[in-house]
N, CA, C, O and CB atoms as a CASP TS submission, in Angstrom:
PFRMAT TS
TARGET T0000
AUTHOR 0000-0000-0000
METHOD Language model
MODEL 1
PARENT N/A
ATOM      1  N   MET     1     -29.867  10.563  11.851  1.00  0.00           N
ATOM      2  CA  MET     1     -29.477   9.508  12.762  1.00  0.00           C
ATOM      3  C   MET     1     -28.338   8.672  12.304  1.00  0.00           C
ATOM      4  O   MET     1     -27.488   8.288  13.108  1.00  0.00           O
ATOM      5  CB  MET     1     -30.596   8.652  13.017  1.00  0.00           C
ATOM      6  N   ALA     2     -28.290   8.370  11.010  1.00  0.00           N
ATOM      7  CA  ALA     2     -27.217   7.541  10.499  1.00  0.00           C
ATOM      8  C   ALA     2     -25.862   8.314  10.686  1.00  0.00           C
ATOM      9  O   ALA     2     -24.873   7.732  11.132  1.00  0.00           O
ATOM     10  CB  ALA     2     -27.480   7.174   8.970  1.00  0.00           C
ATOM     11  N   LYS     3     -25.844   9.590  10.347  1.00  0.00           N
ATOM     12  CA  LYS     3     -24.555  10.373  10.540  1.00  0.00           C
ATOM     13  C   LYS     3     -24.077  10.338  11.942  1.00  0.00           C
ATOM     14  O   LYS     3     -22.877  10.241  12.202  1.00  0.00           O
ATOM     15  CB  LYS     3     -24.724  11.837  10.136  1.00  0.00           C
ATOM     16  N   LYS     4     -25.043  10.420  12.893  1.00  0.00           N
ATOM     17  CA  LYS     4     -24.651  10.376  14.342  1.00  0.00           C
ATOM     18  C   LYS     4     -24.033   9.046  14.712  1.00  0.00           C
ATOM     19  O   LYS     4     -23.051   9.031  15.455  1.00  0.00           O
ATOM     20  CB  LYS     4     -25.876  10.633  15.253  1.00  0.00           C
ATOM     21  N   VAL     5     -24.554   7.928  14.234  1.00  0.00           N
ATOM     22  CA  VAL     5     -24.000   6.616  14.461  1.00  0.00           C
ATOM     23  C   VAL     5     -22.580   6.487  13.915  1.00  0.00           C
ATOM     24  O   VAL     5     -21.664   6.037  14.604  1.00  0.00           O
ATOM     25  CB  VAL     5     -24.888   5.577  13.842  1.00  0.00           C
ATOM     26  N   VAL     6     -22.424   6.907  12.626  1.00  0.00           N
ATOM     27  CA  VAL     6     -21.145   6.798  12.112  1.00  0.00           C
ATOM     28  C   VAL     6     -20.105   7.649  12.835  1.00  0.00           C
ATOM     29  O   VAL     6     -18.973   7.203  13.025  1.00  0.00           O
ATOM     30  CB  VAL     6     -21.190   7.126  10.727  1.00  0.00           C
ATOM     31  N   ALA     7     -20.453   8.821  13.227  1.00  0.00           N
ATOM     32  CA  ALA     7     -19.522   9.694  14.000  1.00  0.00           C
ATOM     33  C   ALA     7     -19.129   9.045  15.342  1.00  0.00           C
ATOM     34  O   ALA     7     -17.976   9.117  15.765  1.00  0.00           O
ATOM     35  CB  ALA     7     -20.180  11.090  14.265  1.00  0.00           C
ATOM     36  N   THR     8     -20.099   8.423  15.985  1.00  0.00           N
ATOM     37  CA  THR     8     -19.915   7.732  17.217  1.00  0.00           C
ATOM     38  C   THR     8     -18.998   6.526  17.056  1.00  0.00           C
ATOM     39  O   THR     8     -18.156   6.281  17.921  1.00  0.00           O
ATOM     40  CB  THR     8     -21.236   7.316  17.764  1.00  0.00           C
ATOM     41  N   LEU     9     -19.136   5.778  15.990  1.00  0.00           N
ATOM     42  CA  LEU     9     -18.311   4.584  15.771  1.00  0.00           C
ATOM     43  C   LEU     9     -16.842   5.007  15.510  1.00  0.00           C
ATOM     44  O   LEU     9     -15.930   4.282  15.909  1.00  0.00           O
ATOM     45  CB  LEU     9     -18.872   3.738  14.563  1.00  0.00           C
ATOM     46  N   ARG    10     -16.603   6.118  14.876  1.00  0.00           N
ATOM     47  CA  ARG    10     -15.164   6.614  14.696  1.00  0.00           C
ATOM     48  C   ARG    10     -14.469   6.972  15.980  1.00  0.00           C
ATOM     49  O   ARG    10     -13.252   6.821  16.089  1.00  0.00           O
ATOM     50  CB  ARG    10     -15.130   7.851  13.800  1.00  0.00           C
ATOM     51  N   THR    11     -15.222   7.449  16.966  1.00  0.00           N
ATOM     52  CA  THR    11     -14.563   7.929  18.176  1.00  0.00           C
ATOM     53  C   THR    11     -14.272   6.853  19.220  1.00  0.00           C
ATOM     54  O   THR    11     -13.649   7.126  20.246  1.00  0.00           O
ATOM     55  CB  THR    11     -15.396   8.979  18.792  1.00  0.00           C
ATOM     56  N   LEU    12     -14.728   5.630  18.952  1.00  0.00           N
ATOM     57  CA  LEU    12     -14.489   4.599  20.008  1.00  0.00           C
ATOM     58  C   LEU    12     -13.083   4.025  19.953  1.00  0.00           C
ATOM     59  O   LEU    12     -12.699   3.320  20.886  1.00  0.00           O
ATOM     60  CB  LEU    12     -15.500   3.450  19.872  1.00  0.00           C
ATOM     61  N   GLY    13     -12.319   4.272  18.955  1.00  0.00           N
ATOM     62  CA  GLY    13     -10.977   3.809  18.947  1.00  0.00           C
ATOM     63  C   GLY    13     -10.766   2.561  18.193  1.00  0.00           C
ATOM     64  O   GLY    13      -9.637   2.270  17.798  1.00  0.00           O
ATOM     65  N   LYS    14     -11.787   1.804  17.971  1.00  0.00           N
ATOM     66  CA  LYS    14     -11.735   0.489  17.186  1.00  0.00           C
ATOM     67  C   LYS    14     -12.693   0.660  16.077  1.00  0.00           C
ATOM     68  O   LYS    14     -13.713   1.342  16.179  1.00  0.00           O
ATOM     69  CB  LYS    14     -12.115  -0.824  18.068  1.00  0.00           C
ATOM     70  N   GLU    15     -12.336   0.022  15.014  1.00  0.00           N
ATOM     71  CA  GLU    15     -13.114   0.152  13.745  1.00  0.00           C
ATOM     72  C   GLU    15     -14.296  -0.802  13.804  1.00  0.00           C
ATOM     73  O   GLU    15     -14.149  -1.994  14.072  1.00  0.00           O
ATOM     74  CB  GLU    15     -12.217  -0.160  12.470  1.00  0.00           C
ATOM     75  N   TYR    16     -15.524  -0.217  13.534  1.00  0.00           N
ATOM     76  CA  TYR    16     -16.734  -1.027  13.547  1.00  0.00           C
ATOM     77  C   TYR    16     -17.371  -0.918  12.162  1.00  0.00           C
ATOM     78  O   TYR    16     -17.048  -0.027  11.377  1.00  0.00           O
ATOM     79  CB  TYR    16     -17.731  -0.563  14.680  1.00  0.00           C
ATOM     80  N   SER    17     -18.263  -1.827  11.892  1.00  0.00           N
ATOM     81  CA  SER    17     -18.950  -1.868  10.675  1.00  0.00           C
ATOM     82  C   SER    17     -20.424  -2.198  10.887  1.00  0.00           C
ATOM     83  O   SER    17     -20.751  -3.033  11.731  1.00  0.00           O
ATOM     84  CB  SER    17     -18.305  -2.843   9.771  1.00  0.00           C
ATOM     85  N   LYS    18     -21.307  -1.564  10.146  1.00  0.00           N
ATOM     86  CA  LYS    18     -22.720  -1.810  10.286  1.00  0.00           C
ATOM     87  C   LYS    18     -23.083  -2.965   9.285  1.00  0.00           C
ATOM     88  O   LYS    18     -22.880  -2.768   8.086  1.00  0.00           O
ATOM     89  CB  LYS    18     -23.565  -0.472  10.009  1.00  0.00           C
ATOM     90  N   VAL    19     -23.591  -4.122   9.697  1.00  0.00           N
ATOM     91  CA  VAL    19     -23.841  -5.237   8.876  1.00  0.00           C
ATOM     92  C   VAL    19     -25.333  -5.348   8.789  1.00  0.00           C
ATOM     93  O   VAL    19     -26.021  -5.339   9.809  1.00  0.00           O
ATOM     94  CB  VAL    19     -23.181  -6.512   9.409  1.00  0.00           C
ATOM     95  N   ILE    20     -25.876  -5.459   7.512  1.00  0.00           N
ATOM     96  CA  ILE    20     -27.319  -5.632   7.326  1.00  0.00           C
ATOM     97  C   ILE    20     -27.474  -7.037   6.692  1.00  0.00           C
ATOM     98  O   ILE    20     -26.906  -7.314   5.636  1.00  0.00           O
ATOM     99  CB  ILE    20     -27.967  -4.455   6.398  1.00  0.00           C
ATOM    100  N   ARG    21     -28.217  -7.872   7.328  1.00  0.00           N
ATOM    101  CA  ARG    21     -28.462  -9.216   6.842  1.00  0.00           C
ATOM    102  C   ARG    21     -29.979  -9.452   6.596  1.00  0.00           C
ATOM    103  O   ARG    21     -30.824  -9.054   7.398  1.00  0.00           O
ATOM    104  CB  ARG    21     -27.907 -10.246   7.853  1.00  0.00           C
ATOM    105  N   MET    22     -30.278 -10.101   5.479  1.00  0.00           N
ATOM    106  CA  MET    22     -31.680 -10.354   5.109  1.00  0.00           C
ATOM    107  C   MET    22     -31.994 -11.739   5.673  1.00  0.00           C
ATOM    108  O   MET    22     -31.224 -12.687   5.519  1.00  0.00           O
ATOM    109  CB  MET    22     -31.925 -10.279   3.508  1.00  0.00           C
ATOM    110  N   LYS    23     -33.169 -11.822   6.343  1.00  0.00           N
ATOM    111  CA  LYS    23     -33.558 -13.083   6.898  1.00  0.00           C
ATOM    112  C   LYS    23     -35.057 -13.326   6.510  1.00  0.00           C
ATOM    113  O   LYS    23     -35.814 -12.418   6.167  1.00  0.00           O
ATOM    114  CB  LYS    23     -33.334 -13.094   8.469  1.00  0.00           C
ATOM    115  N   ARG    24     -35.391 -14.598   6.597  1.00  0.00           N
ATOM    116  CA  ARG    24     -36.790 -14.960   6.196  1.00  0.00           C
ATOM    117  C   ARG    24     -37.545 -15.406   7.456  1.00  0.00           C
ATOM    118  O   ARG    24     -37.016 -16.205   8.229  1.00  0.00           O
ATOM    119  CB  ARG    24     -36.806 -16.128   5.083  1.00  0.00           C
ATOM    120  N   SER    25     -38.788 -14.900   7.682  1.00  0.00           N
ATOM    121  CA  SER    25     -39.532 -15.232   8.802  1.00  0.00           C
ATOM    122  C   SER    25     -40.119 -16.596   8.620  1.00  0.00           C
ATOM    123  O   SER    25     -40.703 -16.847   7.565  1.00  0.00           O
ATOM    124  CB  SER    25     -40.562 -14.221   9.060  1.00  0.00           C
ATOM    125  N   GLU    26     -40.010 -17.531   9.595  1.00  0.00           N
ATOM    126  CA  GLU    26     -40.533 -18.886   9.480  1.00  0.00           C
ATOM    127  C   GLU    26     -42.018 -18.858   9.585  1.00  0.00           C
ATOM    128  O   GLU    26     -42.682 -19.710   8.996  1.00  0.00           O
ATOM    129  CB  GLU    26     -39.946 -19.802  10.539  1.00  0.00           C
ATOM    130  N   LYS    27     -42.565 -17.947  10.286  1.00  0.00           N
ATOM    131  CA  LYS    27     -43.991 -17.858  10.535  1.00  0.00           C
ATOM    132  C   LYS    27     -44.792 -17.463   9.298  1.00  0.00           C
ATOM    133  O   LYS    27     -45.734 -18.141   8.886  1.00  0.00           O
ATOM    134  CB  LYS    27     -44.247 -16.876  11.633  1.00  0.00           C
ATOM    135  N   THR    28     -44.345 -16.260   8.686  1.00  0.00           N
ATOM    136  CA  THR    28     -45.066 -15.771   7.546  1.00  0.00           C
ATOM    137  C   THR    28     -44.308 -15.968   6.220  1.00  0.00           C
ATOM    138  O   THR    28     -44.940 -15.840   5.171  1.00  0.00           O
ATOM    139  CB  THR    28     -45.376 -14.327   7.748  1.00  0.00           C
ATOM    140  N   GLY    29     -43.094 -16.247   6.196  1.00  0.00           N
ATOM    141  CA  GLY    29     -42.332 -16.498   4.973  1.00  0.00           C
ATOM    142  C   GLY    29     -41.909 -15.221   4.322  1.00  0.00           C
ATOM    143  O   GLY    29     -41.314 -15.272   3.246  1.00  0.00           O
ATOM    144  N   ALA    30     -42.174 -14.072   4.903  1.00  0.00           N
ATOM    145  CA  ALA    30     -41.746 -12.746   4.491  1.00  0.00           C
ATOM    146  C   ALA    30     -40.252 -12.507   4.812  1.00  0.00           C
ATOM    147  O   ALA    30     -39.739 -13.096   5.764  1.00  0.00           O
ATOM    148  CB  ALA    30     -42.617 -11.682   5.178  1.00  0.00           C
ATOM    149  N   TYR    31     -39.585 -11.704   4.084  1.00  0.00           N
ATOM    150  CA  TYR    31     -38.168 -11.313   4.326  1.00  0.00           C
ATOM    151  C   TYR    31     -38.191 -10.115   5.205  1.00  0.00           C
ATOM    152  O   TYR    31     -39.100  -9.290   5.123  1.00  0.00           O
ATOM    153  CB  TYR    31     -37.381 -11.010   2.993  1.00  0.00           C
ATOM    154  N   TYR    32     -37.183 -10.005   6.063  1.00  0.00           N
ATOM    155  CA  TYR    32     -36.953  -8.758   6.842  1.00  0.00           C
ATOM    156  C   TYR    32     -35.426  -8.607   7.021  1.00  0.00           C
ATOM    157  O   TYR    32     -34.677  -9.563   6.820  1.00  0.00           O
ATOM    158  CB  TYR    32     -37.709  -8.800   8.277  1.00  0.00           C
ATOM    159  N   PHE    33     -35.005  -7.468   7.378  1.00  0.00           N
ATOM    160  CA  PHE    33     -33.639  -7.026   7.529  1.00  0.00           C
ATOM    161  C   PHE    33     -33.189  -6.898   8.947  1.00  0.00           C
ATOM    162  O   PHE    33     -33.894  -6.288   9.751  1.00  0.00           O
ATOM    163  CB  PHE    33     -33.461  -5.756   6.863  1.00  0.00           C
ATOM    164  N   GLU    34     -32.068  -7.434   9.295  1.00  0.00           N
ATOM    165  CA  GLU    34     -31.545  -7.319  10.655  1.00  0.00           C
ATOM    166  C   GLU    34     -30.262  -6.499  10.566  1.00  0.00           C
ATOM    167  O   GLU    34     -29.344  -6.883   9.842  1.00  0.00           O
ATOM    168  CB  GLU    34     -31.286  -8.742  11.310  1.00  0.00           C
ATOM    169  N   GLU    35     -30.174  -5.388  11.279  1.00  0.00           N
ATOM    170  CA  GLU    35     -29.031  -4.568  11.297  1.00  0.00           C
ATOM    171  C   GLU    35     -28.332  -4.729  12.612  1.00  0.00           C
ATOM    172  O   GLU    35     -28.951  -4.770  13.675  1.00  0.00           O
ATOM    173  CB  GLU    35     -29.389  -3.148  11.038  1.00  0.00           C
ATOM    174  N   THR    36     -26.951  -4.826  12.512  1.00  0.00           N
ATOM    175  CA  THR    36     -26.060  -5.018  13.680  1.00  0.00           C
ATOM    176  C   THR    36     -24.793  -4.268  13.448  1.00  0.00           C
ATOM    177  O   THR    36     -24.320  -4.150  12.318  1.00  0.00           O
ATOM    178  CB  THR    36     -25.754  -6.514  13.937  1.00  0.00           C
ATOM    179  N   ILE    37     -24.238  -3.756  14.522  1.00  0.00           N
ATOM    180  CA  ILE    37     -23.006  -3.079  14.462  1.00  0.00           C
ATOM    181  C   ILE    37     -21.932  -4.065  15.134  1.00  0.00           C
ATOM    182  O   ILE    37     -22.065  -4.447  16.297  1.00  0.00           O
ATOM    183  CB  ILE    37     -23.117  -1.641  15.197  1.00  0.00           C
ATOM    184  N   VAL    38     -20.896  -4.435  14.345  1.00  0.00           N
ATOM    185  CA  VAL    38     -19.939  -5.428  14.864  1.00  0.00           C
ATOM    186  C   VAL    38     -18.503  -4.858  14.517  1.00  0.00           C
ATOM    187  O   VAL    38     -18.376  -4.057  13.592  1.00  0.00           O
ATOM    188  CB  VAL    38     -20.201  -6.928  14.197  1.00  0.00           C
ATOM    189  N   PRO    39     -17.452  -5.271  15.252  1.00  0.00           N
ATOM    190  CA  PRO    39     -16.167  -5.039  14.943  1.00  0.00           C
ATOM    191  C   PRO    39     -15.688  -5.507  13.549  1.00  0.00           C
ATOM    192  O   PRO    39     -16.101  -6.572  13.089  1.00  0.00           O
ATOM    193  CB  PRO    39     -15.423  -5.611  15.935  1.00  0.00           C
ATOM    194  N   VAL    40     -14.857  -4.753  12.898  1.00  0.00           N
ATOM    195  CA  VAL    40     -14.572  -5.129  11.525  1.00  0.00           C
ATOM    196  C   VAL    40     -13.880  -6.509  11.380  1.00  0.00           C
ATOM    197  O   VAL    40     -14.054  -7.180  10.364  1.00  0.00           O
ATOM    198  CB  VAL    40     -13.711  -4.067  10.901  1.00  0.00           C
ATOM    199  N   ASP    41     -13.123  -6.913  12.365  1.00  0.00           N
ATOM    200  CA  ASP    41     -12.472  -8.165  12.291  1.00  0.00           C
ATOM    201  C   ASP    41     -13.487  -9.364  12.613  1.00  0.00           C
ATOM    202  O   ASP    41     -13.121 -10.529  12.457  1.00  0.00           O
ATOM    203  CB  ASP    41     -11.267  -8.149  13.270  1.00  0.00           C
ATOM    204  N   LYS    42     -14.676  -9.066  13.034  1.00  0.00           N
ATOM    205  CA  LYS    42     -15.720 -10.062  13.306  1.00  0.00           C
ATOM    206  C   LYS    42     -16.801 -10.182  12.299  1.00  0.00           C
ATOM    207  O   LYS    42     -17.733 -10.963  12.484  1.00  0.00           O
ATOM    208  CB  LYS    42     -16.333  -9.780  14.559  1.00  0.00           C
ATOM    209  N   VAL    43     -16.710  -9.411  11.200  1.00  0.00           N
ATOM    210  CA  VAL    43     -17.753  -9.320  10.209  1.00  0.00           C
ATOM    211  C   VAL    43     -17.980 -10.663   9.557  1.00  0.00           C
ATOM    212  O   VAL    43     -19.120 -11.118   9.463  1.00  0.00           O
ATOM    213  CB  VAL    43     -17.413  -8.278   9.170  1.00  0.00           C
ATOM    214  N   GLN    44     -16.887 -11.328   9.091  1.00  0.00           N
ATOM    215  CA  GLN    44     -17.078 -12.682   8.373  1.00  0.00           C
ATOM    216  C   GLN    44     -17.606 -13.717   9.283  1.00  0.00           C
ATOM    217  O   GLN    44     -18.404 -14.566   8.885  1.00  0.00           O
ATOM    218  CB  GLN    44     -15.752 -13.214   7.774  1.00  0.00           C
ATOM    219  N   GLU    45     -17.155 -13.659  10.554  1.00  0.00           N
ATOM    220  CA  GLU    45     -17.662 -14.618  11.514  1.00  0.00           C
ATOM    221  C   GLU    45     -19.186 -14.467  11.790  1.00  0.00           C
ATOM    222  O   GLU    45     -19.938 -15.431  11.932  1.00  0.00           O
ATOM    223  CB  GLU    45     -16.888 -14.473  12.807  1.00  0.00           C
ATOM    224  N   PHE    46     -19.577 -13.126  11.853  1.00  0.00           N
ATOM    225  CA  PHE    46     -20.991 -12.803  12.107  1.00  0.00           C
ATOM    226  C   PHE    46     -21.839 -13.287  10.868  1.00  0.00           C
ATOM    227  O   PHE    46     -22.903 -13.885  11.025  1.00  0.00           O
ATOM    228  CB  PHE    46     -21.175 -11.212  12.363  1.00  0.00           C
ATOM    229  N   LEU    47     -21.333 -13.009   9.675  1.00  0.00           N
ATOM    230  CA  LEU    47     -22.135 -13.473   8.473  1.00  0.00           C
ATOM    231  C   LEU    47     -22.167 -14.922   8.242  1.00  0.00           C
ATOM    232  O   LEU    47     -23.069 -15.409   7.561  1.00  0.00           O
ATOM    233  CB  LEU    47     -21.621 -12.869   7.246  1.00  0.00           C
ATOM    234  N   ALA    48     -21.140 -15.724   8.823  1.00  0.00           N
ATOM    235  CA  ALA    48     -21.057 -17.106   8.636  1.00  0.00           C
ATOM    236  C   ALA    48     -22.232 -17.825   9.510  1.00  0.00           C
ATOM    237  O   ALA    48     -22.732 -18.884   9.131  1.00  0.00           O
ATOM    238  CB  ALA    48     -19.592 -17.587   9.038  1.00  0.00           C
ATOM    239  N   LYS    49     -22.607 -17.209  10.628  1.00  0.00           N
ATOM    240  CA  LYS    49     -23.616 -17.719  11.492  1.00  0.00           C
ATOM    241  C   LYS    49     -24.967 -17.578  10.759  1.00  0.00           C
ATOM    242  O   LYS    49     -25.178 -16.638   9.994  1.00  0.00           O
ATOM    243  CB  LYS    49     -23.605 -16.975  12.863  1.00  0.00           C
ATOM    244  N   ARG    50     -25.838 -18.505  11.008  1.00  0.00           N
ATOM    245  CA  ARG    50     -27.206 -18.457  10.389  1.00  0.00           C
ATOM    246  C   ARG    50     -28.143 -18.095  11.443  1.00  0.00           C
ATOM    247  O   ARG    50     -29.344 -17.988  11.191  1.00  0.00           O
ATOM    248  CB  ARG    50     -27.636 -19.803   9.731  1.00  0.00           C
TER
END
C-alpha cells in the first residue's frame, strides 16, 4: 500500500509529503499517531498547528 501511495503522489504534478505527528489522547493519556499527506510547501505550517 505504501508504494502505491508514493507512486500516486508523484503523478499529481505537485510535490507532496506524508507527515506523521504524535499526539496524546486527552481521555486516556495514551499517545497515538496521526498521518496526513500535505503539499511540501505547507509542511512547516501543518506542524506548527497543535
